[in-house]
Residue, then its C-alpha position, 0 to 999 in steps of 0.5 A: m569504488s575509484r571512478i566515482c570522483t568525476k563525470l562518468k561517461v554513460l551510455i543510453w539504449d532506450f527500449q521505452g522512450e522514456a530514459l531523458q524524463w527519468l535522468d532529469e528526474n533521476v540522476d545529477g546531472s552534473r555528474i554523467s556525460v551522455e556520450g551516445y543515445l540508443t533506441g535500436i538493436d543497430d545502434m548497439l551493435r554499432d554505437t556500442m564498440s565505438i563510443d568511448w563509455d563508462y556505463l550502459f543505462c539500458f531502459i526497459p519495461p520494469k520486472q521484464e526478466e525475459l527481455k532482461r536474459k535477451f539483453d544480457g545475451i546480447f551485452a555478453q556477445l559484445g564483451i560488455a561485463r554485467e558490471q558495466v550495464i545498468y537497468a536503470a529503471e529497477l531499483e534492484e540495480w541501485v541497491a547492488r551499486n551503492d557507491l554508484g548509486f549514492y554518487l550520481l542520484k537524486g529524488d525519489t529513487r535515491k531516497r528508495m534505495e535509501v531505504w531499501n539500503e537501511k532494509r539489506n540484511k534486517e527481518y525488522v526495520a523502525c520507521t518514525a513519520e509525524g512523531i509516530s514509530y512503527i515496527a514494520g517487515s523488512s520487505d514491505r516495499v510499498i508502505l514501510d517505504s512510503m513512510a520512510m521516503y516522505g515522513e508521513n503517515w500511510a493514509r493520512e489524508e483518507m483519515q482527515a477526510f474520513y474524520r471530516l465527512a463525519q462529523k459533517h454526517y453522523p454528528a455525536d454529542a458524546e466523546g470516546g468511543y471505538f474506531i474498530d479498524i477492520g484490516a488493520n495490518i501494522g495499526t498505522t491506520c488506527i494509532y494515527f488516528k488515536k494519535k493525530v485525528d481523534r484522541n478521544v477515541d479507544i482502539l478495537a483493531f483486528e488483524p487476522e494474520q499472525r506477523n502483521y498481528r505481532l507486529l500491531r501489538a508490538n506498535i500499539l506497546l511502542n506507543g504508548l497505547e496499550d491502556s486504549a487499544v485491544a488487538e485481535n487475531y481474528g479475520l471478520s466475516q459474515e459468519s464464525g469459522q477458518k479461512t486461508i489467507y494468502i500473504n503478499p510478502q512486499n506488501p503485506g497490506g495486501n494479503s488477502v482472502v479472496f485472491a492469492s497474492g504471494q505463494e504463502s498462504e496462513e489459516i485464520r479464524m474469522v468471527s463476525l462483528d456482530g458476534y463479537l460485539s455481542e460476546k464482548g458485550i460492546a454496545p453499538d453505541e460505543i462505536k464510534y468510527l469504522w474502517i474496512d481494508t480487507e482486500g476483497f472480502e469487503p461484503a463479507v464483513l458489513k454483512g457480519a455488522e449488518n445487526t451494529l450498523k442498521s441499529e446505531d449511524i455509525p460512520v464506516l468507510m471501506e475500501f472499494n474492490p468492485y473488481l474483488w468483490n465481482e470475481a468471489g461472487f460478492y456482489d449481490m450480497l453486498m448489494d442486498t445488505l448495502s440498500g437496506i442500510y444506506r442511501n449514499y455514498v461518497f468517494i473518499e477521492e473527490a472529498l479530498a479534492g474538495e467535490e463531495k459528491l453525495r451518489p445513490i448507493e444503487e449505483i455502485w452496481q455500475y462499477r461492477d465489470a470496472p478492471r483489476l485495478f480500480q480501487q478506491d475508498i468509500f464513506l457511507v451515508k445513510 
């Protein structure tokens, strides 16, 4: 792009009132000259034609396609070429203009653009974080992007907090035992825990969705753990059977049997943890840690592990999804299971902040009407 050689003249149209902060955080200010700052339709109609500029940076709420089409129509009526308009808060706009993005951007937006650029036209990509390598689907815009951008393993702090709480509340004399990862995705939890947190454990990982399962197996091999890890292509429930899992291509860690997170779906096999362990001859005292992240299906998982959890003191970290539990009609089953085994729980977020607080298990009832976005991790204490 021949024009990328000096300061670019930029016209700002700020629909949200966030443009200046965004520019400060994401654009190299030495490479642009702001020629005008517009906040209303009248400004746009008047000043886009009277000011000399190279690019119009338009700031509207992300993912508002109807609004974008409206403004595209206005720009077309004004004779402004679409190539000159950038919806600056939309990452796809910068990916489509790599040269411009590499010249202007800094900070997280630049990092994310670089990651997306690396993924273009690829079905799978590799990522290394903290010396651990993973293969992931290129459509993953959550876990993969985070690790590639920051070089840190996904949920590393939560795993370290889990380990500290386990040592405090469930001190164990014996080494070894299983780290059971339920909803293992591509293995970023169980592999990190084995390699960085407790090297003495063996991995038993359950991942029901076929693509994630294949990547889980590949990542176990990639990290040399084939002799100390077993990956199973099952979902965990209170009983054996079949379920439909809804697939979220942009966040494979968000695949769920409770809510439709995407247009794709797949039939999966379900087993109970109690039944699986009995069939494989694994005793409850061989389980050292249990990690449950099943996007709202946690109550059914716990119900199917009830005998195991009652018979042995096993540290459990569970994703806390009260909105989904309530929507799925799981709350009564969840509380019946929990109250029969546990007395307290700890919010992992509070533990990370150094404010660990033992909360009575009955308090979980209070979150029954929590909003959709309220989601945390909890540690269960007998």
